[in-house]
C-alpha positions as semicolon CSV with decimal commas, in nm:
position;residue;x (nm);y (nm);z (nm)
1;M;15,813;-1,249;2,064
2;K;15,452;-1,147;2,109
3;R;15,450;-0,997;1,761
4;A;15,582;-1,321;1,612
5;L;15,326;-1,526;1,798
6;C;15,050;-1,292;1,691
7;A;15,164;-1,311;1,330
8;L;15,170;-1,689;1,350
9;L;14,820;-1,700;1,490
10;I;14,700;-1,467;1,219
11;L;14,864;-1,688;0,957
12;I;14,707;-2,002;1,102
13;A;14,370;-1,833;1,114
14;A;14,409;-1,723;0,753
15;V;14,500;-2,075;0,647
16;V;14,204;-2,219;0,835
17;L;13,971;-1,963;0,684
18;A;14,112;-2,027;0,338
19;A;14,081;-2,402;0,383
20;G;13,728;-2,357;0,508
21;G;13,651;-2,141;0,209
22;V;13,792;-2,401;-0,028
23;I;13,591;-2,676;0,141
24;F;13,278;-2,461;0,132
25;W;13,335;-2,381;-0,236
26;G;13,405;-2,745;-0,314
27;N;13,092;-2,867;-0,141
28;Q;12,880;-2,601;-0,307
29;T;13,028;-2,660;-0,652
30;F;12,993;-3,038;-0,620
31;E;12,622;-3,005;-0,553
32;Q;12,553;-2,745;-0,821
33;A;12,455;-2,808;-1,183
34;G;12,751;-2,909;-1,394
35;P;12,862;-2,777;-1,734
36;L;12,699;-3,046;-1,950
37;K;12,488;-2,875;-2,219
38;A;12,311;-3,180;-2,363
39;D;12,240;-3,535;-2,254
40;T;12,533;-3,763;-2,323
41;A;12,660;-4,114;-2,257
42;I;13,008;-4,248;-2,196
43;V;13,150;-4,596;-2,161
44;I;13,386;-4,670;-1,873
45;P;13,591;-4,980;-1,960
46;R;13,675;-5,241;-1,699
47;G;13,984;-5,157;-1,498
48;T;13,956;-4,780;-1,545
49;G;14,097;-4,593;-1,243
50;L;13,952;-4,293;-1,062
51;R;14,181;-4,039;-1,228
52;A;14,104;-4,174;-1,573
53;I;13,730;-4,168;-1,499
54;A;13,754;-3,805;-1,388
55;T;13,940;-3,719;-1,708
56;M;13,677;-3,895;-1,920
57;L;13,400;-3,702;-1,745
58;E;13,582;-3,374;-1,797
59;Q;13,643;-3,444;-2,165
60;A;13,277;-3,535;-2,211
61;G;13,175;-3,208;-2,047
62;V;13,006;-3,374;-1,750
63;I;13,229;-3,209;-1,487
64;R;13,444;-2,897;-1,485
65;Y;13,694;-2,979;-1,207
66;P;13,837;-3,334;-1,221
67;T;14,055;-3,272;-0,917
68;L;13,749;-3,187;-0,710
69;F;13,575;-3,502;-0,840
70;I;13,874;-3,713;-0,736
71;A;13,891;-3,551;-0,393
72;K;13,523;-3,603;-0,321
73;A;13,533;-3,962;-0,445
74;K;13,820;-4,037;-0,207
75;W;13,668;-3,841;0,082
76;T;13,342;-4,036;0,055
77;R;13,529;-4,358;-0,028
78;A;13,316;-4,388;-0,338
79;H;13,634;-4,456;-0,539
80;R;13,637;-4,809;-0,398
81;N;13,307;-4,899;-0,569
82;L;13,314;-4,727;-0,907
83;K;13,179;-4,967;-1,170
84;A;13,252;-5,011;-1,538
85;G;12,975;-4,979;-1,793
86;E;12,781;-4,739;-2,012
87;Y;12,639;-4,439;-1,830
88;A;12,392;-4,173;-1,941
89;F;12,421;-3,823;-1,795
90;A;12,148;-3,562;-1,826
91;A;12,230;-3,204;-1,918
92;G;12,333;-3,004;-1,613
93;I;12,386;-3,310;-1,392
94;T;12,569;-3,226;-1,071
95;P;12,913;-3,380;-1,010
96;A;12,767;-3,541;-0,699
97;A;12,493;-3,712;-0,900
98;A;12,744;-3,822;-1,163
99;L;12,959;-3,982;-0,893
100;E;12,659;-4,160;-0,738
101;T;12,550;-4,285;-1,079
102;I;12,884;-4,456;-1,134
103;R;12,916;-4,579;-0,777
104;N;12,570;-4,738;-0,787
105;G;12,629;-4,894;-1,128
106;Q;12,323;-4,727;-1,282
107;V;12,424;-4,832;-1,631
108;V;12,225;-4,765;-1,946
109;V;11,967;-5,036;-2,008
110;R;11,932;-5,100;-2,379
111;R;11,637;-5,294;-2,518
112;I;11,577;-5,540;-2,797
113;T;11,229;-5,651;-2,904
114;I;11,176;-5,993;-3,058
115;P;10,838;-5,993;-3,240
116;E;10,616;-6,300;-3,221
117;G;10,636;-6,542;-3,511
118;L;10,995;-6,488;-3,624
119;T;11,204;-6,790;-3,713
120;S;11,524;-6,855;-3,524
121;Q;11,729;-6,735;-3,821
122;Q;11,542;-6,404;-3,813
123;V;11,587;-6,372;-3,436
124;V;11,961;-6,436;-3,464
125;A;11,983;-6,162;-3,728
126;L;11,823;-5,916;-3,484
127;I;12,058;-6,014;-3,203
128;E;12,363;-5,992;-3,427
129;A;12,257;-5,643;-3,536
130;A;12,192;-5,519;-3,182
131;P;12,452;-5,259;-3,075
132;A;12,681;-5,276;-2,770
133;L;12,680;-5,656;-2,742
134;N;12,992;-5,872;-2,747
135;G;13,060;-6,195;-2,932
136;T;12,873;-6,376;-3,204
137;L;12,621;-6,659;-3,221
138;D;12,805;-6,943;-3,387
139;T;12,522;-7,197;-3,352
140;L;12,170;-7,145;-3,480
141;P;11,922;-7,213;-3,196
142;A;11,652;-7,469;-3,254
143;E;11,324;-7,342;-3,393
144;G;11,063;-7,246;-3,137
145;I;11,280;-7,229;-2,822
146;I;11,296;-6,848;-2,800
147;L;11,028;-6,642;-2,624
148;P;10,936;-6,331;-2,824
149;E;10,953;-6,042;-2,580
150;T;11,136;-5,716;-2,507
151;Y;11,463;-5,778;-2,326
152;G;11,689;-5,534;-2,149
153;Y;12,066;-5,560;-2,172
154;S;12,374;-5,355;-2,090
155;Y;12,682;-5,251;-2,283
156;G;12,928;-5,539;-2,295
157;D;12,676;-5,820;-2,238
158;T;12,733;-6,114;-2,471
159;R;12,498;-6,223;-2,744
160;V;12,521;-6,579;-2,616
161;S;12,401;-6,477;-2,268
162;L;12,116;-6,270;-2,413
163;L;12,000;-6,561;-2,628
164;Q;12,017;-6,794;-2,329
165;R;11,789;-6,559;-2,136
166;M;11,537;-6,582;-2,421
167;V;11,550;-6,960;-2,412
168;T;11,518;-6,971;-2,034
169;A;11,219;-6,737;-2,049
170;R;11,047;-6,957;-2,308
171;N;11,102;-7,272;-2,103
172;A;10,965;-7,106;-1,790
173;V;10,649;-6,983;-1,968
174;L;10,587;-7,312;-2,148
175;N;10,636;-7,522;-1,835
176;R;10,402;-7,298;-1,634
177;L;10,131;-7,313;-1,900
178;W;10,173;-7,688;-1,940
179;Q;10,096;-7,741;-1,572
180;S;9,759;-7,567;-1,608
181;R;9,662;-7,712;-1,949
182;A;9,308;-7,819;-2,031
183;E;9,224;-8,184;-1,990
184;G;9,204;-8,423;-2,282
185;L;9,420;-8,232;-2,528
186;P;9,565;-8,438;-2,817
187;I;9,910;-8,297;-2,733
188;K;10,158;-8,539;-2,582
189;D;10,417;-8,303;-2,430
190;P;10,526;-7,939;-2,399
191;E;10,732;-7,954;-2,716
192;A;10,431;-8,069;-2,916
193;A;10,244;-7,773;-2,769
194;A;10,521;-7,543;-2,894
195;I;10,490;-7,691;-3,243
196;L;10,116;-7,627;-3,260
197;A;10,156;-7,282;-3,101
198;S;10,403;-7,184;-3,373
199;I;10,141;-7,272;-3,637
200;V;9,875;-7,073;-3,453
201;E;10,118;-6,781;-3,428
202;K;10,174;-6,776;-3,804
203;E;9,804;-6,821;-3,885
204;T;9,671;-6,516;-3,703
205;A;9,789;-6,180;-3,579
206;A;9,442;-6,074;-3,464
207;A;9,438;-5,999;-3,093
208;G;9,238;-6,256;-2,899
209;E;9,182;-6,486;-3,197
210;Q;9,452;-6,738;-3,107
211;P;9,234;-6,957;-2,877
212;R;8,976;-6,999;-3,153
213;V;9,235;-7,082;-3,419
214;A;9,399;-7,323;-3,176
215;A;9,062;-7,489;-3,114
216;V;9,018;-7,553;-3,486
217;F;9,351;-7,733;-3,503
218;I;9,281;-7,923;-3,181
219;N;8,946;-8,038;-3,323
220;R;9,112;-8,150;-3,646
221;L;9,377;-8,345;-3,455
222;R;9,108;-8,521;-3,254
223;R;8,930;-8,627;-3,572
224;G;9,248;-8,739;-3,748
225;M;9,212;-8,462;-4,007
226;R;9,513;-8,299;-4,165
227;L;9,589;-7,952;-4,031
228;Q;9,624;-7,804;-4,381
229;S;9,805;-7,494;-4,262
230;D;9,957;-7,271;-4,531
231;P;10,237;-7,140;-4,303
232;T;10,374;-7,493;-4,263
233;V;10,410;-7,518;-4,641
234;V;10,585;-7,181;-4,650
235;Y;10,830;-7,308;-4,387
236;A;10,890;-7,621;-4,589
237;L;10,979;-7,407;-4,891
238;T;11,189;-7,141;-4,716
239;K;11,344;-7,354;-4,439
240;G;11,287;-7,067;-4,200
241;K;11,501;-6,813;-4,383
242;G;11,221;-6,559;-4,421
243;P;10,899;-6,479;-4,610
244;L;10,819;-6,670;-4,927
245;G;10,759;-6,352;-5,122
246;R;10,477;-6,492;-5,333
247;R;10,143;-6,671;-5,308
248;L;10,134;-7,046;-5,259
249;T;10,043;-7,259;-5,560
250;R;9,869;-7,594;-5,590
251;R;10,206;-7,748;-5,667
252;D;10,343;-7,608;-5,340
253;L;10,061;-7,772;-5,144
254;A;10,159;-8,109;-5,289
255;I;10,531;-8,105;-5,208
256;D;10,677;-8,405;-5,032
257;N;10,801;-8,254;-4,706
258;P;10,744;-8,349;-4,340
259;Y;10,639;-7,987;-4,271
260;N;10,365;-7,992;-4,535
261;T;10,052;-8,041;-4,326
262;Y;9,845;-8,078;-4,643
263;A;10,033;-8,403;-4,704
264;I;10,101;-8,538;-4,354
265;K;9,872;-8,622;-4,067
266;G;9,929;-8,477;-3,725
267;L;10,194;-8,222;-3,632
268;P;10,508;-8,147;-3,832
269;P;10,839;-8,258;-3,676
270;G;10,914;-7,921;-3,519
271;P;10,797;-7,562;-3,475
272;I;10,786;-7,334;-3,777
273;A;10,858;-7,016;-3,578
274;N;10,899;-6,885;-3,225
275;P;10,549;-6,847;-3,076
276;G;10,462;-6,586;-2,817
277;A;10,313;-6,651;-2,475
278;A;9,958;-6,583;-2,604
279;S;9,981;-6,853;-2,869
280;L;10,131;-7,102;-2,624
281;A;9,846;-7,030;-2,383
282;A;9,588;-7,059;-2,661
283;V;9,703;-7,409;-2,753
284;L;9,694;-7,529;-2,392
285;Q;9,365;-7,354;-2,312
286;P;9,182;-7,343;-2,647
287;A;8,836;-7,201;-2,700
288;T;8,540;-7,432;-2,663
289;T;8,403;-7,476;-3,014
290;K;8,327;-7,743;-3,276
291;E;8,468;-7,537;-3,562
292;L;8,694;-7,717;-3,808
293;Y;8,773;-7,449;-4,067
294;F;8,874;-7,086;-4,100
295;V;8,971;-6,850;-4,379
296;A;9,069;-6,483;-4,395
297;D;8,774;-6,244;-4,380
298;G;8,942;-5,936;-4,523
299;T;8,953;-5,740;-4,198
300;G;9,269;-5,891;-4,053
301;G;9,079;-6,173;-3,884
302;H;8,915;-6,494;-3,997
303;A;8,574;-6,639;-4,074
304;F;8,520;-6,970;-3,894
305;A;8,297;-7,263;-3,987
306;K;8,185;-7,595;-3,844
307;T;8,102;-7,756;-4,179
308;L;8,279;-7,776;-4,512
309;R;7,975;-7,624;-4,685
310;D;7,990;-7,311;-4,468
311;H;8,364;-7,298;-4,508
312;N;8,338;-7,308;-4,888
313;R;8,098;-7,014;-4,871
314;N;8,349;-6,821;-4,662
315;V;8,625;-6,906;-4,907
316;A;8,414;-6,788;-5,201
317;R;8,340;-6,462;-5,020
318;W;8,712;-6,412;-4,952
319;R;8,803;-6,475;-5,315
320;R;8,543;-6,227;-5,437
321;L;8,688;-5,969;-5,202
322;Q;9,039;-6,042;-5,333
323;R;8,927;-5,999;-5,693
324;K;8,755;-5,673;-5,611
325;R;9,065;-5,537;-5,444
326;R;9,284;-5,636;-5,738
327;E;9,046;-5,461;-5,980
328;E;9,040;-5,146;-5,766
329;A;9,418;-5,145;-5,753
330;K;9,448;-5,137;-6,132
């Protein structure tokens, strides 16, 4: 009887020691670097269960022991909060870190950059081409209602929701800037500001030059002068589909179109592009100047003038520079 009892105790002790060894091994292994050789990403679809997630991780090389992963997830109750999405795993990531990544929903954040001055058609093309988004944009957004910026999004987000974020961001920026606008501007409402800002955006890409360009147009509006902006004529010809692909002609400047600011007085009926925050701010807080003209100066910026005589001199200088460059290119 004593022998049997002793054997039983020895057996129990062996089982306890073995179980303790397994637990010790499991804890150690779960906290050690995993088998992943190179950074990788996997997508966990909605509704994927714990066992399927463990299998996906094993097949991707993130973990070596799916059973251990399942056991630890259940032991820590992490299995109740595992979230769908796209996840990036660094080479050698521990199983514990992989589990925490999924439990915390640390999904991959993708980014899309909308450059300033694109038309809505061009912006839609970028959104449609962006990877990992769902759905399509069936309706072309109005011109000028998108804020050019870099936006983060996750796998499975919809294109409609991403576009709406861009519109919401633009409205927030424009409304904030409108509240702090300079006094006495010849701009009746925020939408008129967006129209003028889109023209400023297309006229200059030189950093910091927008307030001065905006001031020229503001001064012309105050005097009842036509804006005479080449980009508005380009928009009239292309209808926002993209670049014109050639130089404007005298015939172009005479076309009968509400966007041709050589022919109409005041602002065109709508924006000609999607202006950035800097151009919106420039229109609502323009530089203090009496300048009425500007022309390219050959350095990426513009030469400004208060009088037509000075402007004509700047134009002549610009044309000489153009001719010289064409001759050198031959």
